[in-house]
C-alpha positions, 0 to 999 in steps of 0.5 A: 546413405547408410541411415536412409536405408535403415529408415527404409527398412523399418518403414516397410516392416512397419507399413507392410504386413500380411495383411496390409492391402492397398484400401487401407491406405486410402481408408486410413487417410480418410479416418485420420482427417476427422478428429473424433474418428482418430480420437477413438481409435487413440482411446484404445492405446493412450491412458487418459485420466480426467479430474473434472469431466468437463475439463478434458484434453486429448491428444489426437496427433500422433495417434496410436497405431499410425506412421507420420511420415515427414508431412504426408497424411498418417497412415495406418499400421494394421500390424502394430494394432493387431499386435496391441503395441500402442504406439505411434510411429513419427519420421521426420524433422520434428513431432507436431502435436495436436489436441482437442480441448474443453475448458483449458486454459494452458497445457504442459507437454513433457517427452520422456525418453525411455531408458534415459528418462530424460524429459523435454517439456514445453508449454502452451497457452490457448489462443485462437490457434489452439493448444499444441507444440512442435517438439525437436527431439533426438531418435528414440522410443518416448512416452509424450503426456500433456497436462491441462491447467486452468488460470490459477495453475491447477491441473484439470486432466491429462492424456499421454502416448507412446511414439517411436520417432526417427529424426531425419534431417535438420529440424522444421525451419522457416516461416508461416502465417496463420489467419482465423477469421470470424472464429473459423479454423486456423489457416496456416500458410508455410512461406517461401523462405528457407535459410538461404533466404533468411541469412540473405535478409540478415545481411541485406535488410531486403523485405519479401512480400507475400499473399495469404488468405483471411476471409478469402483468397489472397485478401491479406499481403504480409511484407517480411524483413529481417536484419541485424542491427543495433538500438539504444545508442548502438550499444545493444545488438539486436535482430530486427523482426518487421512484419507490415500487415495490410488486409482488405477483409471485412474487418467489422468480424473479429480477426486474427493474423500472426507470423511465426519463424523458426531458424537456427540461433548460429545464423543471427550472427552470420555462422551456418547451421549444422546438419542436426542438433541445432539449438534454435530461436522460434518468435511469433508477433501478431494481432487480433482486431475485435471492433473494426468498421470493415474498411481495410486495415493496415498495421506495422509490428515490429521485434528486436531480441538481443542475439548475444546469448540464447538463454538469456536475451539482454533486450527486447523491443516491441514496435506496434504501428497502426498505420491505416485503422479505423478510430476507436478500434480495439487491437490486441498485440501478442507476441512469442519468443522462444528458444531451444538448445541443442539436446531439444529442451526449451530453455527460454520462453516470453509471451505477452498480449497486450489490448489497446483501446482505442489502437494505440502506437506503441514502442516498448523497449525492455531489459529484463536483467536490469529491469528497465523498460520504457514505452513511447507512444508517438502520434497517438499521444493526447487522449484517454487510452486503455492498455491492458497487458498479460503475461501468459505462463504459470500462475500469473496466467489469470493476472490481467493488468490494465493501464488507463492514462489520461492524457496518453503521454508521447513517451515514457521511460522506467529504469530500476538499477538493483545492483550498483546504484541502486536507483529508479529512473522515470521521465515522461514528456507530460503530466498526466493521470493514471489508473492501474488495475490488476485484475484476476480472470476468476476473481475480478478486480484485486487491486487498484491504484490512481495517481493524480498529476503523476510528475514529468520526471522521478529519481529514486535512489537508495543505498545500504552499507554493512561494516566488516564482520563483527562491527555491527555497523550499518547505514542506509539512504533513500533519496526521492526527487521528482519534477513536482508534488504529486496531487493524490494517490489511492489504492483500492482492493477487490472493486471496492468504490473507496479507496483503502488507503490515499495520500494527498500532497506528497512533496516533490523532494525527500530524503531518508538517512539512518546509521546504527553502530549496535556495539556502540549503541548509537544511530541516527535518523534524518529526514531532509526536504530540501524545501521551504514551502510548508505542505500538508500531507494527507493519508487516509486508510478505509477498511469497511466501517473503519476509516483513518485519516493521518495529516502531517504538516511539513514546515522544516527542511531537516528533522533528525533523531539521534540516540545512544544508549550504553547498556553496560553504564547505564547511560543513554540519550534520545535527542530530537533537533529540527531546523526551525521552530515553525509549528508542525502539526500531527493529527489522526482521525478515526471513524467508525460507524457514527463514533469519531475519534481525534488525536493531533500533536503539535511540536514548537521547538527545535530541540528536544532531549531525553537522558538518564543514568542509571546506576544499579549496584548503588541504586541511583538514577537520573532522568532529565527532559530538556527542550528550548523554549521555542514559540510555545509549549508543544501540546497533543489533543484527543477528542471523542464525538458521537451524535453531536456530542464531543469530549475534548481534551488538550494537554500542553508540555509547558517546562523547559527543563523536567528532572527526576532523581532517586536514591534508594536504600542499600546494605551500606546506607539506609537514607532514601530520596526522591527529588523533583526539579523543575525550574519552578515553571508550569509543567503541564496545562489541561483543558477538558470541554464537552460540547453538544451540537456546537454549543459548549456545555462545559469546560475546564483548564488548569496547570499543574505545577510544583516548587523548583525542587520538591524532595521527600526523604527517609530512612528505612532503618530495620524494616521501619521508614524514620525521619520521613521529610518532605520540601516544597510544594507538590501540587500547584493548580494555575490558570484553572478555566471552568465554564459551565453553560446556564440556560444558553449563557456560558458561565466561567471561573478563572482561578489559581489554586496552590495545594499544600502546607500553604496555598490560595484560590482565586477565583473571577467569573466572567459574567452576571448570573442569576439563580433560582436555587430553591422554589417549592410550595405546598399547603402547609410549607413553601420555600424559594430563594435566588441569588444573582452574582456580579460580573468579572468579580474576583474572590481569594481564598489563602492559607496557611496550615501548621501550629500557627496558621490562618484562613483569609476571605478576600474579594478585592474591595468589590462585592460579589453578589449583586442580590440575595432573597431568601423566603420561608412560610409555615401554615399550621391549619394546611389551607395554604395561608402561611402564618409564620416564616421570614424573609431575607434579602441583601444587596451588593453583599459579601465585600469582604476581607476576613482572616482566621488565624490561630495559635497552638502548642504541642497540638494544644489550640492555645488562641484563635482569633477573627480578623476584618469586616462585619460577619456578612458585609452588604445591605441586608434586610431581615423580616419575620412573619409572625401569626400573619404580620410581618415585622422588620428586624434591625441589621447592621 
């Protein structure tokens, strides 16, 4: 009673001054209904700053110099205005703030209390009902500031007002229905639903019906139901708020309807609110229809929220059921949930908006703390549906997420566990194609993601285990198990029609394991597919003029890479093991404008190991590379293509065993040695080819081989190298294959070449070739020559170099050449009538075995002799032109 008397005296002292009159009340009420007039009055007392003149915001209620007494019309206070105090007086359950604005996305309201400096903050986002808020504060003098922002959270403008607030009664609890029709004003209808009614509905689950105005009086019916219940197999306590809305307005026009309720939080569990300072919750659910055809609409929405903790609700569920709405209609559903503590400070807030095209039955269940979310689409499944989501607030307010599902499944569920089991679960009733877009209102498309043939079930799990402090041991794994392969994935940026990265044939089973021990220098990486069938995984990356495509041919179930590195002792190994000898191909294609670069790697072995041992003090070391024989030699190939030209190079690694060792001189040992041990096999084979518009112009292939032991040694004495020796053949070319395109025909030569103190070259041609090697004529001189080579002929050249040695030419009993012609003519009178010259013709020539041997002593050639056939064996004819007459020369 004393508090009410004090309030009454304050009101009298503020309102009734020596200059007040009855007329002032009527004039004040009339002016207050006009926001522009109120705005003008307010500018006398408030501080307003606008960063951009086109973007502004102004607090129009409460206004300086006015008294706001509960829900009555504001009363002008002339005495306050005359003294220039510049504040508003509000008496009631809360302060209701209203603004007028231009080109603003969202705002922040801050009520700062004098003396203590304590701040209460509220956010609001632009919808059809404008920008404003309701502040539940304790009594005191406040400076209330509103700051306006754009979609990227950049501050545009602000305004402020000083308010003397006297709190009388409890917070303004209850229910309201807000309707907006065809861009008109917001109609707010309070519902006759008090605290007692709300408590009764929570206990009994009864529903209440109300009629509100949309286009015309009472053309919209609202059926409300509140009840305490449990969901998710009776594991989660929630409050169910059901709102069933039926409107008979002309739905061809855009309209919006929402239900807002605010009640003490303690009532959710059956408690009774106190006289004042009640923590409370506020929720708002509604929808906006944009593309109706004029017929009545019936939409049923239900919102569930966990009630165990006011600051951290455990579960949310949102259910939307268009019961009677035209086919193809577009709906925007929005919901807001807010909690306020006993000091009037906002401690939790969520605002969502979801677009459906066409209108879709949907139930969303979310457990924020556990990152679990599920979607159920009910009887709307089976058609292509676009869903757009926007979470209003902060820097993400500019972002719209869009999902295009074809066809829409009946349900899909996501379950992400970050703590504990660390797993991701996804389930749906069918496979479907999905497109996801992340768009900015200001900057357009940011990211697009498409999945073709999303599996019905995905289970991914992962783990990380760390050793105790000081162990430096860690192990991890990742396991993916899907019901089917993913046909294709693609990722695009900034509205580009061509994906930045795409992936095809992603396997449905894959497991990754790894372990590292830094102290011991050991580690391993293991990939397990768990499937026998082969897969070719294609990954493509596109950026501007460059495209990169990688292909992985997956045939193994098991692939492991392990290592052991001992930095102290200088030893280590790296090992790759597979569970089969099947061929695996890894390829990369890079395209830049009209250039194409290609690399391909083929693995044909089940085991490959590289080991080493290095002694730095003794300056010795050893490196060994081993592999099993497998099904062949691993190879790597490179190619460059440009305007029809292709240069290709393929290199095979043929050795199963390769060892390189060294011993370098030290202060106590002057001997040095380098050694290469190859088991006598071919180390590499390389093929290079050139192609022009699918015609091969040239190719050459050769193998590189050394003897089993090739050793170089020397002594380093007094700064000089002495006793230099080597053993074995360092260089041998095997399987030499040379091909040259001659007038459209490819002429090839096969050879084996040993290079060293002794060696050999063996050549073989694949087809007969005729070549005119010279053809020129003038009035003084002429020369013409051609030769034809037989097909499949072989030629061997061998040698032995040293004090005693030889050089041998051998044609394996068959002539290399088929025909040889050379004719020369000369005219000293310069008339073109040749008087002198010769003509040499040979058939089936160079069928030969010829050896040149020598013998020397102390570098002096003692003897040289020639063994074998005639100098140029074959059928030869020689004619001489002398003074215009031809004469035959005996030959043979």
